[in-house]
N, C-alpha and C positions, 0 to 999 in steps of 0.2 A: 090332233090334240090342241085344245084351246088353252090360252095362258092360265085361265082359272082351273082347268083340269090338271094342268101341270102343278099348279099351286097345291093341289090336294095330295100330291105325292111327295111333298117336302115337309117332313116332320117338324122342322124348326119354325114353320109358318102356321102351326096349328093354333097358337095362342097369341103371341106378340105381333105387333106391327113392325116388321123388319124392314128398315129403310137404310141399310148400310151396305148395299151391294158393292159399292166402289171400294170398300175395305176387303170384304170377303163374302162370297155367295154361298149360302147353305145348299147342299146338294140334295137332289131328289133321291128317293130309295133306289131307282134304277141305276144311278151313277155309283152309289155305295155298294150295291149288289154286284155290279160289274167289277169293281175293284177287289171286293172280297172273293169273288168267284175266281178272278185271276190269280190272286194270291194263294187260294186254296189249291187250284190246279197246279200251280207252280211248285208248291211245296208237298202236295199229297200224291199227285198223279205223274207229273212230268219227269221226276227222278227215274222212274222205271219205265216210262213211256218214251216220248220223243227227245227227253233230256231237258234239264233246267235252262240251259242257254238257248237252245232252239226255241223253247216255249216263251222265254222272254223277248228274244228277237222278233218273234211273230207279233207280239203286243206292240213293240216299238214300231214296227212296220205299219201296223194298222193306225197307230197314233199319228205318225208322220203323214199318212194318207188323209186322215180326217183333217188335220190342221192345214194341209196344202189345199184341200177343197174349200175350207173355211176362208182362207186368205187370198184365194185365187193365184196360188203358186204352184210350182211343180214339187213332187216328193223330194227331188234332189236339192231343193233349195231350203228344206226344213231340217233343223236339228233340234232334238229334245234337250231340255235344260231342267233345272229345279224351280226357277222362278224368273221374274223380269230382271231383278238385281243380278242374278246368276248369269243370265244371258249377256247383259251389258258388260259385266266383268270379263266374260270370256272374249268378247270383241275388243274391249279395251286393252286387254293383255296380249292381243294378237298383232299389235302395231309396234314398230321399233321407234319409240319415242325419243326425242331429243329436245334441247333447249329452244331450238327454232320452231318447234311444232306449236300450233295453236288449236285449242278446242273452243268452240262456241256453244253456249247453252243458254236457255232462257232463266229467268228467275221464277218461273212457274214449274220447274222440274220437281219431281219427287226425289227423295234422297237417293234412290236408285240411279238417278241421272245427274247426281251431284258429287256424291262421295267417291266414285271411282276416278273422277277427273281431278278432285281435290288431292287424292293420294298420288296421282301422276304428276301434278303440279309440285307437290312436296318432294317426291323422290327423283323426278327427272327434270324439273325446272321449266316444264312447258308453260305456255301462257294460256290461261282459261279466261275467256271473255264472256261476261254474263250480260245478257240483253235484259234491260229493265222494261217492265211492262206496266200497263195500267188497266185495271178492271179486267184481267185475263186476256188482253188483246196484245198482239205482236205487231210492231211497226215494221213493215217490209223494207222501208228505207233504212232503218237501223240495222236490219239483217244485212243488207248489201254492204254497209260500211264494215260491220263486224266480221264478215267472212273473208275479206281480203287477206289472202295468204294463209287461210285456215287449212288445218288437216282434216278436221272433223266437226260436224255440226250435230248436236244432240237436241232433239225437240220432241214434245209429246203431241200426240194426235188430238187427245182430249185432256184438257187440264184438270188435275185433281183438285185444284184450289177453287176454280170458278165454274167448271163444267163447260168451258168455252171450246170450240173447235178451232184449232190452229190451222192455218193455210199450208198444210204440209206440201201439196203439189208445187206451190209457188216458192216455198223455202227450198225445196229440192232443186228447182230450176236455178235459183240464185246461187246455191251452193255448188251446183255442178258447173256453172259458168266460172266459179272461182276455183274449181278443181278440188273441192272438199268432199269427203266421204259424209254421208247423211245416215244417222242412226235414229229411228223413230221408236219411242216408247209408246206402244199402243195398247198397253194393259187395260185401259178403261174402255176400249172399243169393241173387241170381239165379244159377242154375246149381247151387245147393246145396239150397235148399228152395223150395217153391212160394211165389210172391209174388203178392199181390192188393192193389193200391194202394187199391181201393175199401174193403177191410176196414180198412186202416190209417186212411184218411180224411185223410191228410197233404195239404198244400198243394203241396209239392215233394218229389220223390224223385230222388236222383242215384245213378248207378251206372256200371259200365263192363264191357266184354265180356272183359277180359284176365285175369280171375282164374277163378272157378269155371265160367264159360261157355266157357273155352278159345278165346276169340277173340283177335284180334291186338291189340297195343298201338295206341292211337289210336282205339279203338271205344267212346267213351263215350256215355252218354245221359242225358237229363234228362226227367223227368215234371213238368208243371205242371198242376195240377188246373183243369178247365174253369171259367172265371169269375174265377180268383184274380188274373189279370192286371189285370183292371178293379177288382176289389175292393181291391187293394193298390197300384194305380197303379205297376205294375212297368215301369220304362223301362230297358232294357239300357244299359250304359255305352259299348258299341260298336254300330256300325250298318253295315249292308252290304246288297247287293242281295238276299241271302236272308232278311233280317229284315224287309223292307218288302213291302207289297202290290204296288207298282209302282215299280221303281227309276228310271223315267223321268218320273214325275209332277212337276209343278211344285212341289207340297208333298207330301213323303213322308208315308206313314202306315204304322206298324208293323203287322205281322201281329197278329191278334186274339189268338192263344194262344201256345203254346209255341214256335211257329216264329220268333217275334221274337228268340229267344235263339241262332238260327243266324245267321252273319254273312256269310261269303263262301266263296270257292272252297276246297274240301278234296279230298284224294285220295279217290276212291271205293273204293279197295282195302281199307282197314280195315273199311269198312261192308259190303262184300261178304263179307268174312270173318266179320263179326258175324252177318249173315243166315244164313250157312252154319253157324255155331256154334249158333245157336238151333234150326235145323233138326236138327242132330246130337242136341242135347239132347231134342228131341221124338221123335226115332227111338228113343232109348234110353227115354224116359219120365221125366217130372219126378219122379213118385212112385217109380218104381223106383230112380232116382238117390238120392233122399232115404232110402229104406229101406235101401239098401246103405250109404250113408254112416253111418247110425245103427249098423248091424251091425258095421262095421269099427271105428267109433270106440268102441263099447262093448268091443270086443276089446282095443283099445289101453289103455283105461282100467282094464280088469280086471287088467292087468299092472302097474299103477302103484300104489305105496303112497299112503296118505292125505297123507304129508309131501311127496310129490313132485308130486301132482296139484293144480294150482292152479285148474283149470276144475271145473265142477260135476261130481260123480259121475254123476248122471243126464244122459242125452243132451240136448243143446240145439243143438249144431252139430258140424261136423267139426273145429272149431278146438280143439286141446287144448294147454293151457299146462302146462309141466313145469318144476318147480324143479330147477336144477343149480347146482353150485359156481361154475363159470365159463362162462357161456352162449356167449361168442364162441369160447373154446377148444373147447368141446363141439361146437359147430356144425362147426368145422374138423375135429375128430376124426371125427365122423360122415361128413363129406363125404369124408374119405379112405377110409372104408369103403363109399362108394357110397350114402349115405343123406342126402337133401337136406331140411333143416329150416332154421329161421332163429331168431336170437336176438331177444329183445324189450328195449327200453329200460326198460319198466315193465310188469309186475313183472320183476325180475331173473331171467330164465327163458329157455327155448327154447319155440318153438311148433311143433308138427306140425299140418299141415293135411291131413286125411284125405278123399279124394274116392271116389266110386263106382268110379272107374278104378284105384284102388290094388287090390292083392291082399293076401290074408292073409299072404303071405310078406313083403310090405313092412312090414306092422305088427309081425310077429314079429321081423324083422331090427332094427327100431328098438328094441324091448324088449330084445332080446339085447344090443345095442351098449350100451344104457343100464346094463345090468347089469355090463358088462365094466369 
């Protein structure tokens, strides 16, 4: 399947120029059909067939396998969550925090990578160190200074503010030397660029299917490196039958790896959709998607002046930040012309997210509208 053939299967792309994939990716019919079919089977057939719980568990298993393949992980290292924010909170709640603990994050994090640490700072008195950046760039020397004595480092793989790629592997090396746990917010990466968690070396990677993967809302996932649960004594703040080895045992025992972060009953529909979304990506080809995003992004940037382009001129991702006088008014004006982008709280700008499933016409329409 080519990217443009994929585009033909996404009803939301039939009219408007949708350039907001970094916020949410509209699903193709195949994904929605898979989610609907899963729900119908679960509610109509499974009760008197294999049973509702076995039917759901089979979908969970398939989704974990799909995510593991996508990230270069093992199935045992994957847990299913609701979202990126949900995944970060599950990990944040699994550490026994105290006043002597230190969390290091960048000033480029999404609220998902800010609010959980603010809450812990307020409730447990831990120290949250914020690495200041410029133009979406992270100074490794500043990282080395900040991680001294740190418990955890939270960093995004692709910044939602500038579309820059942060040097995750180097941050991991620095943090590991300091004895810190590394959590990577990777939600902007899967479905846009190839991801290999082994290359990153991070302890925890969080993501979700509802952006570049074009999966449903509610299809989050969490990678927990094999062995890190025991190394860091990670005990989830919540417990349920999916997080323990035997729910009927006299003394409960958590699952040994990532599965301890799953809790209880969840609809199988989002995860059936996630599995279908990963399959769609594989049908198009991860490298094909990445190459086309690069080409379309370069086309967009070539039409923007140095004053307007706040993202790097050279390609790093399909997230392109553009300076405008009134971001919110500009978003509304573009929407009236059938062009969907979003405004950013920082920097004061709009952001266009270019996917492989966009057309040259979408990019040209945005450029023309910005000139008007």
